[in-house]
C-alpha positions in Angstrom: 3.3 -36.2 4.8 4.6 -34.2 7.7 6.0 -31.7 5.2 2.6 -31.3 3.6 1.0 -30.8 7.0 3.6 -28.2 7.9 3.0 -26.3 4.7 -0.8 -26.4 5.1 -0.4 -25.2 8.7 1.9 -22.4 7.5 -0.6 -21.2 4.8 -3.5 -21.4 7.3 -1.5 -19.4 9.8 -0.6 -16.7 7.2 -4.2 -16.5 6.1 -5.3 -16.0 9.7 -2.8 -13.3 10.3 -3.9 -11.5 7.2 -7.5 -11.8 8.2 -6.6 -10.3 11.5 -5.1 -7.2 9.8 -8.4 -6.8 7.8 -10.5 -7.2 10.9 -8.4 -4.7 12.8 -8.9 -2.0 10.2 -12.6 -2.8 9.8 -12.9 -2.2 13.6 -11.1 1.2 13.6 -12.1 2.3 10.1 -14.2 5.4 10.9 -11.9 6.8 13.5 -8.8 6.0 11.5 -10.2 7.7 8.4 -11.1 10.8 10.3 -7.4 11.3 11.2 -6.3 10.9 7.5 -7.6 14.1 6.0 -4.6 15.3 3.8 -2.3 13.7 1.3 1.3 13.3 2.3 3.7 15.9 0.6 5.8 13.0 -0.8 2.7 11.7 -2.5 1.6 15.1 -3.8 5.1 15.5 -5.4 5.0 12.1 -7.0 1.5 12.6 -8.4 2.4 16.0 -9.7 5.5 14.6 -11.5 4.0 11.4 -12.9 0.2 12.0 -13.3 0.0 15.6 -14.5 -0.8 15.8 -18.2 -1.4 12.1 -18.5 -2.8 10.7 -21.8 -6.3 9.7 -22.6 -7.3 6.4 -21.0 -4.7 6.6 -18.2 -5.5 4.6 -15.1 -4.5 5.2 -11.5 -4.3 2.8 -8.6 -4.5 3.7 -4.9 -3.3 0.4 -3.4 -4.3 0.3 0.3 -6.5 3.3 -0.4 -8.1 3.7 3.0 -10.3 6.8 2.9 -9.1 7.6 -0.7 -7.2 10.8 0.2 -4.6 9.8 -2.4 -7.1 8.5 -4.9 -8.5 12.0 -4.9 -5.2 13.3 -6.0 -4.9 10.8 -8.8 -8.5 11.5 -9.9 -7.6 15.1 -10.7 -5.3 14.1 -13.5 -6.2 10.5 -14.6 -9.2 9.3 -16.6 -10.0 6.6 -14.1 -8.8 5.5 -10.7 -9.1 2.3 -8.8 -9.0 2.3 -5.0 -8.2 -1.1 -3.5 -8.2 -2.1 0.2 -8.6 -5.3 2.1 -10.9 -3.5 4.7 -14.5 -3.1 3.7 -14.9 -0.5 6.5 -12.1 1.7 5.1 -13.6 1.4 1.6 -16.9 2.7 2.9 -15.0 5.8 4.3 -13.5 6.2 0.8 -16.9 6.0 -0.8 -18.2 8.7 1.5 -15.2 11.0 0.8 -15.6 10.6 -3.0 -19.3 11.5 -2.8 -18.7 14.5 -0.5 -15.8 15.8 -2.7 -17.1 14.9 -6.1 -14.4 12.7 -7.5 -14.7 9.4 -9.2 -13.0 6.2 -7.9 -13.8 2.6 -8.5 -13.6 0.8 -5.1 -12.5 -2.8 -4.9 -12.1 -5.0 -1.9 -9.0 -7.1 -2.5 -5.6 -8.4 -1.3 -2.5 -6.5 -2.1 -0.7 -9.8 -2.8 -3.2 -11.0 -5.4 -4.5 -8.0 -7.3 -7.7 -8.5 -9.3 -6.4 -6.3 -12.1 -5.1 -7.0 -15.6 -1.4 -7.0 -16.5 0.0 -3.7 -17.8 -3.2 -1.8 -17.0 -2.1 0.8 -14.5 -0.2 4.0 -15.4 0.3 5.7 -12.0 0.0 3.9 -8.7 0.4 4.9 -5.1 1.2 2.1 -2.6 1.6 4.1 0.6 1.7 2.9 4.3 0.3 -0.6 3.4 3.2 -2.8 2.5 4.3 -2.9 6.1 0.9 -4.3 7.2 1.4 -7.6 5.3 2.4 -10.1 8.0 5.0 -12.2 6.1 7.9 -11.5 3.8 6.4 -13.8 1.3 3.2 -11.7 1.2 5.2 -8.5 0.9 7.3 -9.8 -1.9 4.2 -11.2 -3.7 2.5 -7.8 -3.4 5.6 -6.1 -5.1 5.5 -8.7 -7.8 1.8 -8.0 -8.3 2.4 -4.3 -8.5 5.1 -4.9 -11.2 2.6 -7.1 -13.1 -0.2 -4.5 -13.3 2.0 -1.5 -14.1 2.0 -0.5 -17.7 5.5 -0.5 -19.5 5.9 3.2 -18.9 4.0 3.2 -15.6 5.3 4.4 -12.3 4.4 3.7 -8.7 5.3 5.2 -5.3 5.9 2.6 -2.5 6.4 3.6 1.1 6.9 1.8 4.4 7.8 2.6 8.0 11.5 2.2 8.7 13.9 1.8 11.6 15.0 5.4 10.8 11.8 6.6 12.5 12.5 8.4 15.8 10.3 6.0 17.8 12.5 3.0 17.0 15.9 2.1 18.4 16.4 -1.0 16.3 18.7 -1.1 13.2 17.4 -4.4 11.7 13.9 -4.9 10.3 11.4 -6.4 12.8 7.7 -7.3 13.4 5.8 -5.4 16.0 2.4 -4.0 16.9 1.5 -0.4 17.1 -1.4 0.6 19.3 -4.4 2.6 18.0 -6.6 4.2 20.6 -10.3 4.5 19.8 -12.3 7.5 21.1 -13.5 5.7 24.2 -10.0 4.8 25.2 -9.9 1.2 23.9 -6.5 0.2 22.5 -6.3 -1.8 19.3 -3.1 -3.4 18.2 -2.1 -3.1 14.5 0.6 -5.3 12.9 3.6 -3.6 11.3 6.7 -4.9 9.8 9.3 -2.1 10.4 11.8 -2.2 7.5 15.4 -1.3 7.8 16.4 0.9 4.9 18.7 -1.8 3.5 16.0 -4.5 3.8 13.5 -2.2 2.0 15.9 -1.7 -0.9 16.7 -5.5 -0.9 13.1 -6.6 -1.1 12.4 -4.1 -3.9 15.5 -5.3 -5.8 14.7 -9.0 -5.4 11.1 -8.5 -6.6 9.9 -8.1 -10.2 9.7 -4.3 -9.6 12.3 -2.1 -11.3 13.6 0.3 -8.6 14.2 3.8 -10.0 15.1 5.7 -6.9 14.4 5.7 -3.2 14.8 8.0 -0.2 14.2 8.3 3.5 11.7 11.0 4.6 10.1 11.5 8.1 11.1 8.0 9.1 9.6 6.4 6.0 11.2 4.7 3.1 9.9 5.9 -0.2 10.7 4.3 -3.6 9.7 5.3 -7.1 9.4 2.1 -9.1 8.5 0.9 -12.6 6.9 -2.4 -13.7 9.7 -3.3 -16.1 13.4 -4.0 -15.7 14.3 -2.3 -19.0 16.5 0.8 -19.0 13.7 3.0 -20.3 
């Protein structure tokens, strides 16, 4: 009985921590989105390599889409794009961007660890600067397994996370922390991060259902190109 109570408490605690991440981004959504105008070069390169010339019926996924700056890239080459984020506030900024810039994206509020998408349905995915906001290793691993599940057999995804290689960190092992966001009036808002060590990032990818194709460090971030199958294709 004690073990059951402990497991229930652990699940409740994790759900509370994940809800806190959602509420934080709802709170800062408008200001945060205003600072995220352009796609990262690493994402542009990935999309150019894997989305350009895609076949009819191809589906893109911007996982942790925020204001949809990367969904906009995917929409230029893919027939349909899904933008998924846990924050309703950020989804609203994505909707506004799509209307202003004239690209199509289907917006979904959802959890990166339990994707509301069919298996083998996504051809190109971008999962950038979101994995590190999931507050437990179990949730991060589950999200990687879910990404593997929804990727089509020949699909590819780009996964990124902050790492200890960033100039602002002195640690060499992965750790949990908060990083302050300052709203225009000067109010600070703490955001949860798990800062990966490069070895830990590779280990989590390798231990998941994802097939790791290649990875690199760039500007203090770990980037990995992954597939949804462990075949040698």
